[in-house]
Every structure is written in C-alpha cells, then in structure tokens.
CHARMM-style PDB file with segment names, atoms N, HN, CA, C and O in Angstrom:
ATOM      1  N   MET     1     150.595  79.299 115.054  1.00  0.00      PROA
ATOM      2  CA  MET     1     149.598  78.179 114.904  1.00  0.00      PROA
ATOM      3  C   MET     1     148.552  79.255 114.732  1.00  0.00      PROA
ATOM      4  O   MET     1     148.365  80.402 115.138  1.00  0.00      PROA
ATOM      5  N   TYR     2     147.551  77.782 113.418  1.00  0.00      PROA
ATOM      6  HN  TYR     2     147.703  76.850 113.088  1.00  0.00      PROA
ATOM      7  CA  TYR     2     146.629  78.470 112.818  1.00  0.00      PROA
ATOM      8  C   TYR     2     145.521  77.402 113.913  1.00  0.00      PROA
ATOM      9  O   TYR     2     145.689  76.628 114.855  1.00  0.00      PROA
ATOM     10  N   ASN     3     144.216  77.998 113.003  1.00  0.00      PROA
ATOM     11  HN  ASN     3     144.079  78.627 112.237  1.00  0.00      PROA
ATOM     12  CA  ASN     3     143.613  78.229 114.161  1.00  0.00      PROA
ATOM     13  C   ASN     3     142.618  76.899 113.606  1.00  0.00      PROA
ATOM     14  O   ASN     3     143.289  76.484 112.661  1.00  0.00      PROA
ATOM     15  N   THR     4     141.902  76.388 113.655  1.00  0.00      PROA
ATOM     16  HN  THR     4     141.358  76.725 114.422  1.00  0.00      PROA
ATOM     17  CA  THR     4     141.929  74.878 112.275  1.00  0.00      PROA
ATOM     18  C   THR     4     139.788  75.123 112.285  1.00  0.00      PROA
ATOM     19  O   THR     4     138.860  74.723 111.583  1.00  0.00      PROA
ATOM     20  N   SER     5     139.960  76.100 113.676  1.00  0.00      PROA
ATOM     21  HN  SER     5     140.714  76.425 114.247  1.00  0.00      PROA
ATOM     22  CA  SER     5     138.013  75.246 113.646  1.00  0.00      PROA
ATOM     23  C   SER     5     136.918  75.078 112.525  1.00  0.00      PROA
ATOM     24  O   SER     5     135.985  74.282 112.423  1.00  0.00      PROA
ATOM     25  N   LYS     6     137.404  76.216 111.632  1.00  0.00      PROA
ATOM     26  HN  LYS     6     138.162  76.863 111.714  1.00  0.00      PROA
ATOM     27  CA  LYS     6     136.308  76.830 110.389  1.00  0.00      PROA
ATOM     28  C   LYS     6     136.649  75.425 109.464  1.00  0.00      PROA
ATOM     29  O   LYS     6     135.728  74.915 108.826  1.00  0.00      PROA
ATOM     30  N   LEU     7     137.997  74.842 109.428  1.00  0.00      PROA
ATOM     31  HN  LEU     7     138.745  75.256 109.946  1.00  0.00      PROA
ATOM     32  CA  LEU     7     137.963  73.700 108.450  1.00  0.00      PROA
ATOM     33  C   LEU     7     137.497  72.188 108.733  1.00  0.00      PROA
ATOM     34  O   LEU     7     137.238  71.271 107.953  1.00  0.00      PROA
ATOM     35  N   ARG     8     137.486  72.272 110.265  1.00  0.00      PROA
ATOM     36  HN  ARG     8     137.697  73.017 110.899  1.00  0.00      PROA
ATOM     37  CA  ARG     8     137.277  71.176 111.314  1.00  0.00      PROA
ATOM     38  C   ARG     8     135.606  71.472 111.064  1.00  0.00      PROA
ATOM     39  O   ARG     8     134.901  70.474 110.913  1.00  0.00      PROA
ATOM     40  N   GLY     9     134.994  72.750 111.019  1.00  0.00      PROA
ATOM     41  HN  GLY     9     135.566  73.560 111.141  1.00  0.00      PROA
ATOM     42  CA  GLY     9     133.491  72.152 110.942  1.00  0.00      PROA
ATOM     43  C   GLY     9     133.312  71.681 109.062  1.00  0.00      PROA
ATOM     44  O   GLY     9     132.714  70.752 108.521  1.00  0.00      PROA
ATOM     45  N   ARG    10     134.291  73.029 108.409  1.00  0.00      PROA
ATOM     46  HN  ARG    10     134.777  73.784 108.849  1.00  0.00      PROA
ATOM     47  CA  ARG    10     133.810  72.785 106.835  1.00  0.00      PROA
ATOM     48  C   ARG    10     133.700  70.821 106.104  1.00  0.00      PROA
ATOM     49  O   ARG    10     132.824  70.416 105.340  1.00  0.00      PROA
ATOM     50  N   ILE    11     134.751  70.077 106.612  1.00  0.00      PROA
ATOM     51  HN  ILE    11     135.463  70.406 107.233  1.00  0.00      PROA
ATOM     52  CA  ILE    11     134.948  68.848 107.105  1.00  0.00      PROA
ATOM     53  C   ILE    11     133.679  68.152 108.178  1.00  0.00      PROA
ATOM     54  O   ILE    11     133.478  69.336 108.446  1.00  0.00      PROA
ATOM     55  N   VAL    12     133.494  68.012 108.332  1.00  0.00      PROA
ATOM     56  HN  VAL    12     133.657  67.050 108.114  1.00  0.00      PROA
ATOM     57  CA  VAL    12     132.316  67.615 109.496  1.00  0.00      PROA
ATOM     58  C   VAL    12     131.121  67.757 108.805  1.00  0.00      PROA
ATOM     59  O   VAL    12     130.094  67.090 108.929  1.00  0.00      PROA
ATOM     60  N   GLU    13     131.352  68.692 108.066  1.00  0.00      PROA
ATOM     61  HN  GLU    13     132.186  69.235 107.965  1.00  0.00      PROA
ATOM     62  CA  GLU    13     130.008  69.527 107.184  1.00  0.00      PROA
ATOM     63  C   GLU    13     129.197  68.755 106.600  1.00  0.00      PROA
ATOM     64  O   GLU    13     128.049  68.349 106.779  1.00  0.00      PROA
ATOM     65  N   LYS    14     130.818  68.506 105.149  1.00  0.00      PROA
ATOM     66  HN  LYS    14     131.750  68.836 105.004  1.00  0.00      PROA
ATOM     67  CA  LYS    14     130.975  67.373 104.319  1.00  0.00      PROA
ATOM     68  C   LYS    14     130.853  65.940 104.490  1.00  0.00      PROA
ATOM     69  O   LYS    14     129.944  65.155 104.219  1.00  0.00      PROA
ATOM     70  N   TYR    15     131.874  65.815 104.951  1.00  0.00      PROA
ATOM     71  HN  TYR    15     132.612  66.453 105.171  1.00  0.00      PROA
ATOM     72  CA  TYR    15     132.506  63.911 105.080  1.00  0.00      PROA
ATOM     73  C   TYR    15     131.549  63.570 106.563  1.00  0.00      PROA
ATOM     74  O   TYR    15     131.364  62.375 106.794  1.00  0.00      PROA
ATOM     75  N   LEU    16     131.032  64.453 107.415  1.00  0.00      PROA
ATOM     76  HN  LEU    16     131.182  65.424 107.227  1.00  0.00      PROA
ATOM     77  CA  LEU    16     130.952  63.571 109.206  1.00  0.00      PROA
ATOM     78  C   LEU    16     131.893  63.586 109.800  1.00  0.00      PROA
ATOM     79  O   LEU    16     132.003  64.089 110.918  1.00  0.00      PROA
ATOM     80  N   THR    17     132.579  63.153 109.305  1.00  0.00      PROA
ATOM     81  HN  THR    17     132.489  62.745 108.396  1.00  0.00      PROA
ATOM     82  CA  THR    17     133.822  62.455 110.250  1.00  0.00      PROA
ATOM     83  C   THR    17     135.217  62.919 109.794  1.00  0.00      PROA
ATOM     84  O   THR    17     135.294  63.331 108.636  1.00  0.00      PROA
ATOM     85  N   LEU    18     136.225  62.909 110.479  1.00  0.00      PROA
ATOM     86  HN  LEU    18     136.162  62.575 111.419  1.00  0.00      PROA
ATOM     87  CA  LEU    18     137.392  63.094 110.141  1.00  0.00      PROA
ATOM     88  C   LEU    18     137.954  62.402 108.985  1.00  0.00      PROA
ATOM     89  O   LEU    18     138.496  62.898 107.997  1.00  0.00      PROA
ATOM     90  N   SER    19     137.628  60.545 109.412  1.00  0.00      PROA
ATOM     91  HN  SER    19     137.187  60.142 110.215  1.00  0.00      PROA
ATOM     92  CA  SER    19     138.005  59.591 109.384  1.00  0.00      PROA
ATOM     93  C   SER    19     137.719  59.624 107.370  1.00  0.00      PROA
ATOM     94  O   SER    19     138.622  59.627 106.533  1.00  0.00      PROA
ATOM     95  N   GLU    20     136.224  59.643 107.097  1.00  0.00      PROA
ATOM     96  HN  GLU    20     135.491  59.641 107.777  1.00  0.00      PROA
ATOM     97  CA  GLU    20     135.761  59.558 106.275  1.00  0.00      PROA
ATOM     98  C   GLU    20     136.277  60.234 105.598  1.00  0.00      PROA
ATOM     99  O   GLU    20     136.572  59.692 104.533  1.00  0.00      PROA
ATOM    100  N   PHE    21     136.882  62.375 105.791  1.00  0.00      PROA
ATOM    101  HN  PHE    21     136.642  62.815 106.657  1.00  0.00      PROA
ATOM    102  CA  PHE    21     137.103  62.524 104.550  1.00  0.00      PROA
ATOM    103  C   PHE    21     139.043  62.207 104.576  1.00  0.00      PROA
ATOM    104  O   PHE    21     139.778  62.667 103.703  1.00  0.00      PROA
ATOM    105  N   ALA    22     139.295  61.782 105.163  1.00  0.00      PROA
ATOM    106  HN  ALA    22     138.698  61.408 105.872  1.00  0.00      PROA
ATOM    107  CA  ALA    22     140.830  60.861 105.003  1.00  0.00      PROA
ATOM    108  C   ALA    22     140.423  60.043 104.500  1.00  0.00      PROA
ATOM    109  O   ALA    22     139.194  60.050 104.567  1.00  0.00      PROA
ATOM    110  N   LYS    23     140.878  59.130 103.891  1.00  0.00      PROA
ATOM    111  HN  LYS    23     141.876  59.124 103.836  1.00  0.00      PROA
ATOM    112  CA  LYS    23     139.455  58.384 103.204  1.00  0.00      PROA
ATOM    113  C   LYS    23     138.870  59.227 101.157  1.00  0.00      PROA
ATOM    114  O   LYS    23     139.043  58.556 100.140  1.00  0.00      PROA
ATOM    115  N   ALA    24     138.356  60.427 101.128  1.00  0.00      PROA
ATOM    116  HN  ALA    24     138.215  60.972 101.955  1.00  0.00      PROA
ATOM    117  CA  ALA    24     138.023  61.321 100.208  1.00  0.00      PROA
ATOM    118  C   ALA    24     139.029  61.473  99.608  1.00  0.00      PROA
ATOM    119  O   ALA    24     139.090  61.210  98.407  1.00  0.00      PROA
ATOM    120  N   ILE    25     140.340  62.060 100.491  1.00  0.00      PROA
ATOM    121  HN  ILE    25     140.290  62.274 101.467  1.00  0.00      PROA
ATOM    122  CA  ILE    25     141.976  62.560 100.235  1.00  0.00      PROA
ATOM    123  C   ILE    25     142.581  61.644  99.726  1.00  0.00      PROA
ATOM    124  O   ILE    25     143.383  61.836  98.812  1.00  0.00      PROA
ATOM    125  N   ASN    26     142.306  60.427 100.235  1.00  0.00      PROA
ATOM    126  HN  ASN    26     141.655  60.271 100.977  1.00  0.00      PROA
ATOM    127  CA  ASN    26     143.821  59.200 100.782  1.00  0.00      PROA
ATOM    128  C   ASN    26     145.275  59.061 100.666  1.00  0.00      PROA
ATOM    129  O   ASN    26     146.337  58.835 100.086  1.00  0.00      PROA
ATOM    130  N   LYS    27     143.933  59.607 102.428  1.00  0.00      PROA
ATOM    131  HN  LYS    27     143.070  59.791 102.899  1.00  0.00      PROA
ATOM    132  CA  LYS    27     146.045  59.926 103.155  1.00  0.00      PROA
ATOM    133  C   LYS    27     145.213  59.450 104.656  1.00  0.00      PROA
ATOM    134  O   LYS    27     144.021  59.306 104.927  1.00  0.00      PROA
ATOM    135  N   GLU    28     146.484  59.296 105.449  1.00  0.00      PROA
ATOM    136  HN  GLU    28     147.452  59.414 105.229  1.00  0.00      PROA
ATOM    137  CA  GLU    28     145.653  58.727 106.644  1.00  0.00      PROA
ATOM    138  C   GLU    28     145.101  59.680 107.763  1.00  0.00      PROA
ATOM    139  O   GLU    28     145.207  60.906 107.716  1.00  0.00      PROA
ATOM    140  N   LEU    29     144.382  58.839 108.972  1.00  0.00      PROA
ATOM    141  HN  LEU    29     144.295  57.844 109.011  1.00  0.00      PROA
ATOM    142  CA  LEU    29     143.255  59.822 109.709  1.00  0.00      PROA
ATOM    143  C   LEU    29     145.032  60.459 110.342  1.00  0.00      PROA
ATOM    144  O   LEU    29     145.193  61.647 110.619  1.00  0.00      PROA
ATOM    145  N   ARG    30     146.191  59.407 110.470  1.00  0.00      PROA
ATOM    146  HN  ARG    30     146.061  58.441 110.245  1.00  0.00      PROA
ATOM    147  CA  ARG    30     146.783  60.982 111.444  1.00  0.00      PROA
ATOM    148  C   ARG    30     147.049  61.930 110.916  1.00  0.00      PROA
ATOM    149  O   ARG    30     147.060  62.936 111.625  1.00  0.00      PROA
ATOM    150  N   PHE    31     147.422  62.109 109.301  1.00  0.00      PROA
ATOM    151  HN  PHE    31     147.413  61.291 108.725  1.00  0.00      PROA
ATOM    152  CA  PHE    31     148.478  63.059 108.115  1.00  0.00      PROA
ATOM    153  C   PHE    31     147.410  64.775 108.347  1.00  0.00      PROA
ATOM    154  O   PHE    31     147.671  65.968 108.192  1.00  0.00      PROA
ATOM    155  N   VAL    32     145.866  63.776 108.893  1.00  0.00      PROA
ATOM    156  HN  VAL    32     145.654  62.807 109.019  1.00  0.00      PROA
ATOM    157  CA  VAL    32     144.948  65.085 108.869  1.00  0.00      PROA
ATOM    158  C   VAL    32     144.372  65.445 109.988  1.00  0.00      PROA
ATOM    159  O   VAL    32     143.583  66.384 110.090  1.00  0.00      PROA
ATOM    160  N   SER    33     144.923  64.348 111.336  1.00  0.00      PROA
ATOM    161  HN  SER    33     145.564  63.585 111.253  1.00  0.00      PROA
ATOM    162  CA  SER    33     144.173  65.105 112.604  1.00  0.00      PROA
ATOM    163  C   SER    33     146.024  65.981 113.218  1.00  0.00      PROA
ATOM    164  O   SER    33     146.140  66.783 114.145  1.00  0.00      PROA
ATOM    165  N   THR    34     147.074  65.488 112.388  1.00  0.00      PROA
ATOM    166  HN  THR    34     146.979  64.837 111.635  1.00  0.00      PROA
ATOM    167  CA  THR    34     147.987  66.968 112.976  1.00  0.00      PROA
ATOM    168  C   THR    34     148.454  67.406 112.159  1.00  0.00      PROA
ATOM    169  O   THR    34     149.619  67.682 112.446  1.00  0.00      PROA
ATOM    170  N   TYR    35     148.144  67.720 110.982  1.00  0.00      PROA
ATOM    171  HN  TYR    35     147.198  67.496 110.749  1.00  0.00      PROA
ATOM    172  CA  TYR    35     147.555  68.822 110.804  1.00  0.00      PROA
ATOM    173  C   TYR    35     146.359  69.788 112.146  1.00  0.00      PROA
ATOM    174  O   TYR    35     146.315  70.562 113.103  1.00  0.00      PROA
ATOM    175  N   LEU    36     145.892  69.266 111.567  1.00  0.00      PROA
ATOM    176  HN  LEU    36     145.927  68.638 110.790  1.00  0.00      PROA
ATOM    177  CA  LEU    36     144.496  69.622 112.805  1.00  0.00      PROA
ATOM    178  C   LEU    36     144.577  70.524 114.143  1.00  0.00      PROA
ATOM    179  O   LEU    36     143.769  71.348 114.570  1.00  0.00      PROA
ATOM    180  N   ASN    37     145.994  70.038 114.736  1.00  0.00      PROA
ATOM    181  HN  ASN    37     146.650  69.368 114.389  1.00  0.00      PROA
ATOM    182  CA  ASN    37     146.646  70.203 116.149  1.00  0.00      PROA
ATOM    183  C   ASN    37     147.305  71.030 115.641  1.00  0.00      PROA
ATOM    184  O   ASN    37     147.086  72.011 116.352  1.00  0.00      PROA
ATOM    185  N   ASN    38     148.223  71.434 114.610  1.00  0.00      PROA
ATOM    186  HN  ASN    38     148.400  70.637 114.033  1.00  0.00      PROA
ATOM    187  CA  ASN    38     149.071  72.149 114.061  1.00  0.00      PROA
ATOM    188  C   ASN    38     150.752  71.742 114.451  1.00  0.00      PROA
ATOM    189  O   ASN    38     151.809  72.304 114.738  1.00  0.00      PROA
ATOM    190  N   GLN    39     150.128  70.228 114.220  1.00  0.00      PROA
ATOM    191  HN  GLN    39     149.270  69.771 113.986  1.00  0.00      PROA
ATOM    192  CA  GLN    39     151.726  69.899 114.544  1.00  0.00      PROA
ATOM    193  C   GLN    39     152.299  69.167 113.329  1.00  0.00      PROA
ATOM    194  O   GLN    39     153.228  68.364 113.413  1.00  0.00      PROA
ATOM    195  N   ARG    40     151.772  69.450 112.367  1.00  0.00      PROA
ATOM    196  HN  ARG    40     151.017  70.102 112.298  1.00  0.00      PROA
ATOM    197  CA  ARG    40     152.124  69.287 110.819  1.00  0.00      PROA
ATOM    198  C   ARG    40     151.709  70.542 109.960  1.00  0.00      PROA
ATOM    199  O   ARG    40     150.780  71.339 110.090  1.00  0.00      PROA
ATOM    200  N   GLN    41     152.630  70.445 109.124  1.00  0.00      PROA
ATOM    201  HN  GLN    41     153.384  69.797 109.018  1.00  0.00      PROA
ATOM    202  CA  GLN    41     152.888  71.659 107.901  1.00  0.00      PROA
ATOM    203  C   GLN    41     151.425  71.165 106.678  1.00  0.00      PROA
ATOM    204  O   GLN    41     150.624  70.277 106.971  1.00  0.00      PROA
ATOM    205  N   LEU    42     151.381  71.753 105.703  1.00  0.00      PROA
ATOM    206  HN  LEU    42     152.031  72.475 105.465  1.00  0.00      PROA
ATOM    207  CA  LEU    42     150.725  70.826 104.361  1.00  0.00      PROA
ATOM    208  C   LEU    42     151.454  71.712 103.533  1.00  0.00      PROA
ATOM    209  O   LEU    42     151.802  72.876 103.729  1.00  0.00      PROA
ATOM    210  N   SER    43     151.635  70.893 102.497  1.00  0.00      PROA
ATOM    211  HN  SER    43     151.353  69.947 102.337  1.00  0.00      PROA
ATOM    212  CA  SER    43     151.937  71.427 101.012  1.00  0.00      PROA
ATOM    213  C   SER    43     151.321  72.170 100.271  1.00  0.00      PROA
ATOM    214  O   SER    43     150.168  71.739 100.308  1.00  0.00      PROA
ATOM    215  N   GLN    44     151.350  72.927  99.687  1.00  0.00      PROA
ATOM    216  HN  GLN    44     152.287  73.277  99.657  1.00  0.00      PROA
ATOM    217  CA  GLN    44     151.000  73.544  98.852  1.00  0.00      PROA
ATOM    218  C   GLN    44     149.614  72.565  98.242  1.00  0.00      PROA
ATOM    219  O   GLN    44     148.417  72.764  98.449  1.00  0.00      PROA
ATOM    220  N   LYS    45     150.427  71.196  97.233  1.00  0.00      PROA
ATOM    221  HN  LYS    45     151.399  71.034  97.065  1.00  0.00      PROA
ATOM    222  CA  LYS    45     149.286  70.271  96.695  1.00  0.00      PROA
ATOM    223  C   LYS    45     148.339  70.035  97.624  1.00  0.00      PROA
ATOM    224  O   LYS    45     147.123  70.187  97.508  1.00  0.00      PROA
ATOM    225  N   ASP    46     149.074  69.587  98.724  1.00  0.00      PROA
ATOM    226  HN  ASP    46     150.062  69.464  98.818  1.00  0.00      PROA
ATOM    227  CA  ASP    46     148.492  69.137 100.299  1.00  0.00      PROA
ATOM    228  C   ASP    46     146.876  70.366 100.436  1.00  0.00      PROA
ATOM    229  O   ASP    46     145.695  70.057 100.594  1.00  0.00      PROA
ATOM    230  N   ILE    47     147.344  71.368 100.333  1.00  0.00      PROA
ATOM    231  HN  ILE    47     148.303  71.620 100.205  1.00  0.00      PROA
ATOM    232  CA  ILE    47     145.891  72.742 100.606  1.00  0.00      PROA
ATOM    233  C   ILE    47     144.627  72.610  99.168  1.00  0.00      PROA
ATOM    234  O   ILE    47     143.421  72.518  98.943  1.00  0.00      PROA
ATOM    235  N   LEU    48     145.794  72.676  98.592  1.00  0.00      PROA
ATOM    236  HN  LEU    48     146.774  72.751  98.775  1.00  0.00      PROA
ATOM    237  CA  LEU    48     144.583  72.808  96.854  1.00  0.00      PROA
ATOM    238  C   LEU    48     143.819  71.508  96.709  1.00  0.00      PROA
ATOM    239  O   LEU    48     142.869  71.439  95.929  1.00  0.00      PROA
ATOM    240  N   ASP    49     144.239  70.396  97.498  1.00  0.00      PROA
ATOM    241  HN  ASP    49     145.011  70.452  98.131  1.00  0.00      PROA
ATOM    242  CA  ASP    49     143.357  69.264  97.385  1.00  0.00      PROA
ATOM    243  C   ASP    49     142.702  69.344  98.152  1.00  0.00      PROA
ATOM    244  O   ASP    49     141.599  68.848  97.923  1.00  0.00      PROA
ATOM    245  N   TRP    50     142.872  69.880  99.295  1.00  0.00      PROA
ATOM    246  HN  TRP    50     143.768  70.283  99.480  1.00  0.00      PROA
ATOM    247  CA  TRP    50     142.063  69.489 100.567  1.00  0.00      PROA
ATOM    248  C   TRP    50     141.301  71.070  99.991  1.00  0.00      PROA
ATOM    249  O   TRP    50     140.540  70.656  99.117  1.00  0.00      PROA
ATOM    250  N   ALA    51     141.188  72.092 100.023  1.00  0.00      PROA
ATOM    251  HN  ALA    51     141.807  72.429 100.734  1.00  0.00      PROA
ATOM    252  CA  ALA    51     139.989  72.638  99.373  1.00  0.00      PROA
ATOM    253  C   ALA    51     138.632  71.901  98.226  1.00  0.00      PROA
ATOM    254  O   ALA    51     137.411  71.792  98.339  1.00  0.00      PROA
ATOM    255  N   ALA    52     139.678  71.500  97.112  1.00  0.00      PROA
ATOM    256  HN  ALA    52     140.670  71.588  97.021  1.00  0.00      PROA
ATOM    257  CA  ALA    52     138.641  70.931  95.807  1.00  0.00      PROA
ATOM    258  C   ALA    52     137.888  70.210  96.596  1.00  0.00      PROA
ATOM    259  O   ALA    52     136.703  70.543  96.581  1.00  0.00      PROA
ATOM    260  N   ALA    53     138.358  68.724  97.759  1.00  0.00      PROA
ATOM    261  HN  ALA    53     139.321  68.453  97.771  1.00  0.00      PROA
ATOM    262  CA  ALA    53     137.719  68.411  98.646  1.00  0.00      PROA
ATOM    263  C   ALA    53     136.580  68.462  99.530  1.00  0.00      PROA
ATOM    264  O   ALA    53     135.843  67.613 100.030  1.00  0.00      PROA
ATOM    265  N   LEU    54     136.679  69.930  99.574  1.00  0.00      PROA
ATOM    266  HN  LEU    54     137.279  70.620  99.168  1.00  0.00      PROA
ATOM    267  CA  LEU    54     135.772  71.109 100.166  1.00  0.00      PROA
ATOM    268  C   LEU    54     134.889  72.238 100.084  1.00  0.00      PROA
ATOM    269  O   LEU    54     134.367  73.068 100.829  1.00  0.00      PROA
ATOM    270  N   ASP    55     134.949  71.865  98.627  1.00  0.00      PROA
ATOM    271  HN  ASP    55     135.373  71.191  98.022  1.00  0.00      PROA
ATOM    272  CA  ASP    55     134.387  72.994  98.069  1.00  0.00      PROA
ATOM    273  C   ASP    55     135.420  74.052  98.113  1.00  0.00      PROA
ATOM    274  O   ASP    55     136.402  73.340  98.322  1.00  0.00      PROA
ATOM    275  N   ILE    56     135.718  74.841  98.078  1.00  0.00      PROA
ATOM    276  HN  ILE    56     134.920  75.419  97.908  1.00  0.00      PROA
ATOM    277  CA  ILE    56     136.541  75.729  99.161  1.00  0.00      PROA
ATOM    278  C   ILE    56     137.754  75.921  97.361  1.00  0.00      PROA
ATOM    279  O   ILE    56     138.586  75.383  96.631  1.00  0.00      PROA
ATOM    280  N   SER    57     136.461  77.754  97.747  1.00  0.00      PROA
ATOM    281  HN  SER    57     135.785  78.191  98.340  1.00  0.00      PROA
ATOM    282  CA  SER    57     137.507  78.380  96.867  1.00  0.00      PROA
ATOM    283  C   SER    57     138.682  79.076  96.533  1.00  0.00      PROA
ATOM    284  O   SER    57     139.257  78.947  97.614  1.00  0.00      PROA
ATOM    285  N   SER    58     139.151  79.462  96.116  1.00  0.00      PROA
ATOM    286  HN  SER    58     138.684  79.567  95.238  1.00  0.00      PROA
ATOM    287  CA  SER    58     140.500  79.252  96.013  1.00  0.00      PROA
ATOM    288  C   SER    58     140.518  80.914  97.099  1.00  0.00      PROA
ATOM    289  O   SER    58     141.041  81.078  98.201  1.00  0.00      PROA
ATOM    290  N   ASP    59     139.759  81.887  96.266  1.00  0.00      PROA
ATOM    291  HN  ASP    59     139.334  81.754  95.371  1.00  0.00      PROA
ATOM    292  CA  ASP    59     139.889  82.713  97.678  1.00  0.00      PROA
ATOM    293  C   ASP    59     139.215  83.116  99.257  1.00  0.00      PROA
ATOM    294  O   ASP    59     138.944  84.098  99.947  1.00  0.00      PROA
ATOM    295  N   GLU    60     139.175  81.961  99.273  1.00  0.00      PROA
ATOM    296  HN  GLU    60     139.396  81.163  98.712  1.00  0.00      PROA
ATOM    297  CA  GLU    60     138.638  81.119 101.252  1.00  0.00      PROA
ATOM    298  C   GLU    60     139.385  80.581 101.565  1.00  0.00      PROA
ATOM    299  O   GLU    60     139.668  80.616 102.763  1.00  0.00      PROA
ATOM    300  N   ILE    61     140.259  79.640 100.509  1.00  0.00      PROA
ATOM    301  HN  ILE    61     140.029  79.612  99.536  1.00  0.00      PROA
ATOM    302  CA  ILE    61     141.185  79.358 100.960  1.00  0.00      PROA
ATOM    303  C   ILE    61     142.088  80.013 102.596  1.00  0.00      PROA
ATOM    304  O   ILE    61     142.347  79.236 103.515  1.00  0.00      PROA
ATOM    305  N   PRO    62     142.378  81.249 102.642  1.00  0.00      PROA
ATOM    306  CA  PRO    62     143.306  81.518 103.515  1.00  0.00      PROA
ATOM    307  C   PRO    62     142.834  81.911 105.171  1.00  0.00      PROA
ATOM    308  O   PRO    62     143.446  81.982 106.236  1.00  0.00      PROA
ATOM    309  N   LEU    63     140.741  82.216 104.543  1.00  0.00      PROA
ATOM    310  HN  LEU    63     140.243  82.159 103.678  1.00  0.00      PROA
ATOM    311  CA  LEU    63     140.399  81.665 105.921  1.00  0.00      PROA
ATOM    312  C   LEU    63     140.152  80.204 106.496  1.00  0.00      PROA
ATOM    313  O   LEU    63     139.652  80.083 107.614  1.00  0.00      PROA
ATOM    314  N   TYR    64     140.482  79.153 105.777  1.00  0.00      PROA
ATOM    315  HN  TYR    64     140.888  79.251 104.869  1.00  0.00      PROA
ATOM    316  CA  TYR    64     140.064  77.844 106.109  1.00  0.00      PROA
ATOM    317  C   TYR    64     141.418  77.974 106.501  1.00  0.00      PROA
ATOM    318  O   TYR    64     141.435  78.168 107.717  1.00  0.00      PROA
ATOM    319  N   PHE    65     142.787  77.952 105.931  1.00  0.00      PROA
ATOM    320  HN  PHE    65     142.773  77.795 104.944  1.00  0.00      PROA
ATOM    321  CA  PHE    65     144.233  77.122 106.547  1.00  0.00      PROA
ATOM    322  C   PHE    65     145.312  78.303 106.618  1.00  0.00      PROA
ATOM    323  O   PHE    65     146.527  78.197 106.451  1.00  0.00      PROA
ATOM    324  N   PHE    66     144.430  79.671 106.962  1.00  0.00      PROA
ATOM    325  HN  PHE    66     143.443  79.757 107.098  1.00  0.00      PROA
ATOM    326  CA  PHE    66     145.704  80.809 107.207  1.00  0.00      PROA
ATOM    327  C   PHE    66     144.940  81.780 108.551  1.00  0.00      PROA
ATOM    328  O   PHE    66     145.188  82.974 108.723  1.00  0.00      PROA
ATOM    329  N   THR    67     143.906  80.900 109.484  1.00  0.00      PROA
ATOM    330  HN  THR    67     143.704  79.931 109.344  1.00  0.00      PROA
ATOM    331  CA  THR    67     143.088  81.914 110.098  1.00  0.00      PROA
ATOM    332  C   THR    67     144.510  81.493 111.351  1.00  0.00      PROA
ATOM    333  O   THR    67     144.916  80.373 111.662  1.00  0.00      PROA
ATOM    334  N   LEU    68     145.023  82.956 111.882  1.00  0.00      PROA
ATOM    335  HN  LEU    68     144.693  83.866 111.630  1.00  0.00      PROA
ATOM    336  CA  LEU    68     145.691  82.447 112.828  1.00  0.00      PROA
ATOM    337  C   LEU    68     145.274  82.565 114.439  1.00  0.00      PROA
ATOM    338  O   LEU    68     144.819  83.606 114.913  1.00  0.00      PROA
ATOM    339  N   GLU    69     145.423  81.747 114.958  1.00  0.00      PROA
ATOM    340  HN  GLU    69     145.792  80.901 114.572  1.00  0.00      PROA
ATOM    341  CA  GLU    69     145.142  81.573 116.363  1.00  0.00      PROA
ATOM    342  C   GLU    69     145.434  82.426 117.522  1.00  0.00      PROA
ATOM    343  O   GLU    69     146.582  82.386 117.965  1.00  0.00      PROA
ATOM    344  N   VAL    70     144.315  83.419 118.245  1.00  0.00      PROA
ATOM    345  HN  VAL    70     143.383  83.452 117.885  1.00  0.00      PROA
ATOM    346  CA  VAL    70     144.046  84.536 119.190  1.00  0.00      PROA
ATOM    347  C   VAL    70     143.654  84.218 120.186  1.00  0.00      PROA
ATOM    348  O   VAL    70     142.462  84.155 120.487  1.00  0.00      PROA
ATOM    349  N   HSD    71     144.612  83.950 120.906  1.00  0.00      PROA
ATOM    350  HN  HSD    71     145.580  84.002 120.662  1.00  0.00      PROA
ATOM    351  CA  HSD    71     144.807  84.218 122.681  1.00  0.00      PROA
ATOM    352  C   HSD    71     144.372  84.800 123.572  1.00  0.00      PROA
ATOM    353  O   HSD    71     145.405  84.922 124.229  1.00  0.00      PROA
ATOM    354  N   GLU    72     143.475  85.371 124.251  1.00  0.00      PROA
ATOM    355  HN  GLU    72     142.636  85.271 123.717  1.00  0.00      PROA
ATOM    356  CA  GLU    72     142.864  86.074 124.858  1.00  0.00      PROA
ATOM    357  C   GLU    72     143.713  87.464 125.247  1.00  0.00      PROA
ATOM    358  O   GLU    72     143.465  88.670 125.238  1.00  0.00      PROA
ATOM    359  N   THR    73     144.871  86.602 125.599  1.00  0.00      PROA
ATOM    360  HN  THR    73     145.072  85.622 125.606  1.00  0.00      PROA
ATOM    361  CA  THR    73     146.787  87.840 126.637  1.00  0.00      PROA
ATOM    362  C   THR    73     146.895  89.059 125.279  1.00  0.00      PROA
ATOM    363  O   THR    73     147.028  90.283 125.299  1.00  0.00      PROA
ATOM    364  N   GLU    74     146.718  87.682 123.720  1.00  0.00      PROA
ATOM    365  HN  GLU    74     146.610  86.688 123.704  1.00  0.00      PROA
ATOM    366  CA  GLU    74     146.908  88.766 122.634  1.00  0.00      PROA
ATOM    367  C   GLU    74     145.955  90.038 122.490  1.00  0.00      PROA
ATOM    368  O   GLU    74     146.462  91.156 122.586  1.00  0.00      PROA
ATOM    369  N   GLN    75     144.824  89.919 122.303  1.00  0.00      PROA
ATOM    370  HN  GLN    75     144.412  89.011 122.225  1.00  0.00      PROA
ATOM    371  CA  GLN    75     143.872  90.799 121.765  1.00  0.00      PROA
ATOM    372  C   GLN    75     144.091  92.349 122.244  1.00  0.00      PROA
ATOM    373  OT1 GLN    75     143.329  93.231 121.849  1.00  0.00      PROA
TER     374      GLN     75
END
C-alpha cells in the first residue's frame, strides 16, 4: 500500500477539495477517492496527468505516488 497523505495535501493545497481536483482532471470523485484509499492503481497516463495538474515535477513523482505505507510494527 502507498502512503497518499503527501498527495492529498498537495490536492488540498492546490484545489481545496478532492471534488474540485476531480473536475480539473476530468475524473469522477469516486475515481480519485478509490486511488487515495489504496483501492485502485493509476495508469502511467493518470499519474502524469495528476502530476501536471498539481505542478509536481517528474523527479518528485515517486515522493507523491510511490511512498510506501509504513506501519509501526514494520519499523
């Protein structure tokens, strides 16, 4: 599972709500929510679209989209 908290923060910083972000990328809110809740994977195209909409540079993509969730028992 991926930790999506940094990505969520960027979405709120730029669009204030997930709903507004979903509109900006022409996706339904459910699509955005299922990814942020680790219930869906994004295609490479979706990742690039999201990064562009959020002003995330290509070298920052791993920080926002591929940071693994770490649980206390795994530290």
